[in-house]
N, C-alpha and C positions, 0 to 999 in steps of 0.2 A: 431698234429705235432706243435714244435720248432717252435717259433714265426719267428727264421732269418730263418728257414730253407723255411716259407712260403714269408717273402720276399725274398728269391733268388728265387722261384718262379714266382714270380710278376715280378721281374727282370729281368725274362730270356726274357719274352714278352713283356717290357717296361724297354731296359738297362739303368742306368742314368747316362752313360756316350755318351748320344744320344740324352739328353736334351739341351732346348737350355739357353746360356748363364744367358738368363738373369730368367729362372725358379724356382722357391720355391718348388719344386715336392720332392717328398723321405715323409719319417718320419716327418707328422703334431705335432702329440703328440705319446710319448712314451709312453705305458702303465705298468700296473704292472705285465698283467698274462704272464708268456710264453710259454705256451701252448693254444695252438689257435683251438678251439672246431667249432665253427661259425665265418661263413665271411660274411661280408652283404657287396656290390657292389654297387653303387650309383653315379652320376654325381658331384653334388657339396654337399658339407661340410654343408648343412643349419642346424638350429636347428632342423627344422619338420624331417630332412631325418633321425638324428645324434639320437634324442628319438625315433623314431619310429626303428631303427636299434638297439639302447641299451634294447630298450623294449622286442625285439626278441629274446634278448639274445645276440650280437652279441663280438666278442672278440675281431676284429681284422675288419676296416671300410675300404675298399678303396675306394677312389671317383677319380675322374679325376683332378677336380680344387684345385688347393690347399686355404687351409682354409685364407692365407695374403697372397699375392703379397709383399707386404712392412708389414710384423709381428710389432706388438707394444705390447706395455701392456695393459692386458685387465683392465684396469683403472673407463670404464664404464660397470659398475652393470647391464644397461640395454639393453646393444649391443647384437649382436649376436655374436660377438665373443665370448666376455666371457659367455654368456649359453651353446655355445658346448663346450669353456675348461673346464668349470665347470661343463657339465655332462658328459665327456668324464677321469674326473681326480675323479669323484665319483664312479665309475666303473670299473675305473683301465685298461681303454679299449685302442687301439690303433687305430692311423687314420695314412693311408698313401693316399699318392698323386700321383699316374700316371700320368702326365701332358704332356708334347712335350715330354718327351723318349716312350709316347704309338704314340702320333700324327703321329712319325717319323718314325717309324716301317710298312713297306708295308706289308709286310704278318699277319698284326694282323687284332682285331677289327674296324680300323679305315678306312680298303676300305670295311666295309659292303657293303654302294652302289656300288660299283664296281663289286662287288660280284652277288647281287641280280640285277644289270642291264645287265651280266653277258659281260661285257664289255673282248675285248680282247688287248693284247700286252700294257698289261697297264705298264705304268711307271710314276716312283717320277715325280712332276713338278717342288719344288724347292728341288735339290739335298743339302743336309747340312755338306754328310759323308758318310765314306760307311764302313761297320763293315766284317770281314776280318775273314778267317781262321786261326787258331795257334796252332802252334810244342811248346811240352812240352816236358821239361825232368823233373824229376821228381827222386829224389836221397834222400834215408835216409836207416834205419834200415829195416832188412827183413822185420818184421812185420806188418808194419808201411806201407810199400810200396806193401806191399800185400795185406793192406787192404784197399787202393787207386785204388788198380786195381780191386776188389770185387767192391765196391760201383762204379766206371764209366764202368763197363763192360755189366750192366743192363741198362745203357743210350746209346738212338739212337743217330745215329750224331757224336758219339765218337771211332775211333778207336784207338788200344793199341799194341804197340809193345813191348814186355819186352825184355830188352837182358840179363840182371842176377835179383839175389835174391833181387840187395839192386839198382837197374835202373828201371825207368818204361820212356816210351815216348809215347807220346798221339800226336794223330791230330785230330782236330775237328773244324766241321765250326764254324759260327759266333755267333749262339745262345748258343751255348754248354761251351764256352768257362769260363760264370761262375761256368757251375757244376763242373768245373776242381779244378777250385781254390777254391771253397768251402769245395773239397772234401779233399784237400792239410788241408785248414785252421782247418778244424773238426779233424783232427789227433790230439790226446790228446799227444802224446809220446813227441813232442817238435824236433823230429829227421829229420822231412824234409825238403829238399830246392828244390825248384823250378826254371827252367829257361824258358824263353819262348822268343819266334819268333814270328811275323806277317809273314804268306803264301800268294801269292801273289791269289791262289785260295782256298776252294773255297771266292767266296764275293758276298756281294749285296748293294745296293743301298739305304741310309739313305735318308728322308726329310719329308718336308710336301707337303700336297697333292698330286694328283695323274689324270692323265689322260691315256684312253681308247678308243678304237674303238668299239661299237656296233654290235651285230653279224649281223647287217641288219639295213639301215638306214630306219629310220622315217618320219612323216611329222611331225609337231611343237605338233599340238594335238595329235595325238600317242603318243606321247613323253611326254606331260605334264599331260597327262591321266595314262601312267605309272607308272611314279615316283611318282605323287599325291596317285597313288593304295598304293608306295610304303611306302609313309612317312605319310601315314593314314591322310592327311588334304590337303587344297589344296594351291596351291603357292602361298607365302605368297607379295614379292612382284617381279617384273619381271621389268627389264627396257636392255635397249640395242637395237641392233638389231635385230628382230626376220627372224630366218633363213627358209628359205623353205623347207630345210629337217635336219634330227640333226644325225650324222655320228660319231661322234669326239664327246667326254663328257670330261670338267674335273674338279672334287671336289675338295674343302677342306673344311672341316668341320671345322666349329667354326668359327673363324674370320678368312674371307681368303680377305677380300679386297688386303693388300698388293700384291697377287698374280695375279691380275686383269690380268697386262701386261704379265707375263708367259704366264699365262690359253691361250691368244688371239696369244702369240706366238707359242704355240703349236699345234695351227690348230683345238682349239676346237669351236664348234660351237655353245658351250652353256657349262655356269659355273656356275656350284650349290657349296654356299656357304650359309653365315650366317653373320649379321651384317654389311650390304652393309649400305652405306649414299649418300647423294643426290649428291656431286662433284663424287665420284665414279659410278653412276648410269650416270652422264657425259662422264666420261675419256669412259666408254663403248660404249656407243653411238659413239665416234671417231674411238675407235679401231673395230669398227663391229661385239661388241660380244654381243650373249645375256645372263646376268646374272640372276640366279634366285635365288631367296635368298629365302631360305625353314626354315629360325629360325636354329640361334647358339642350340638348344636346342633341338630341334627337330634332325637332327642329331649329335648329342652327346650322345644324350635319349639312343639313338637306339646302340650304340658303345659300350655303358660300358653294355648294356643289352645281346650284343652280348660277350662281354669280361667275363659276372659273366658267361654266359653260357658253355662255354672255362675251366675258373677255374674250375667250379663243374665238368666236365667231368676230366679235369687232376686230381685231388682234392680229385677222388672219393677213391682210394686205401688208402688213408689215413684217412677216415672216419669223412669228415668235411665238414657238411651242408653251400651252400651257398646260401644266399638267395640276387637276383637284388632287391633295394628298389627304387619304380619310384618315379623321382622328381617332381619340380613344375615349367612348363612356368613361366617367368617372366611377358611376352608379354601374354597380355590377348586381349580376341576380345570384346566389349563391345559395343553395339548397344543404341542409346538413344531412347526411345518408340515417336512413331509418335505422336506427339501435334493432340490434337483434334483442329476441326477447330474451 
């Protein structure tokens, strides 16, 4: 598969236009390879993960976190930044970060915990935008229009109305707009022209975090047992007011302290997130909300594992190998040995 076709597939799941304005996602390092046979997926572009992916033979490495939020010159040869850039350049490999563009997609892997808990009536916690369906009219030479029609006919979520040989009208859902644009961009004749307009429907809200209801209320101890079974480790930090029962659950994978007030206003009894601080814990008490900090790494590492699984299925027909490269939690639990009496 051509590298630009792979990027288009990734951006169907993580549209760049849905990323936060401050984000530095997208292509981090452009490699020299035009064809992708092996795709490695992981959470952080650490030297260890990059080296492991390249040793496996990855042509393209997809991570969640950008290489640097404030890119700078690789002026220190002993830095992680220098190591990663050097390794990628030596192997002519690509590095791409799907960060907040992935975080804001409610249908994507970011909601893996909602699906695992079988949450119902799930909605976005902080809406940042709306993706809408689009209408396209494509005009051009007969052969070029026919070629676009054939390319789009095999795609789900796209409805084609052909008026005559040199005009094609297309209606598609929010996730398919990129496919229509790419089909036009890929035409080599240079004769195609396109106009487009947003539709009222279909549409979906995008944004950070989610909130939903459990199928039935659980006691706090039952809920803790369920969550710990899913994340495969004990809850790291708990703050706020312990509820008698848990029915509504809010969650923001990654750093979710900024959504604490929204979680409380949503009516959730429990808010699951990462990177919680002391004053955030005090606020949770004031709001009467129980906050469970399960760790930034734990929530998003699992998210990227699901993303890798999803991409493996979608890229199977293109004979692309997809490997998930496990990361490392920077927070390790260390216990001092008991001193002798």
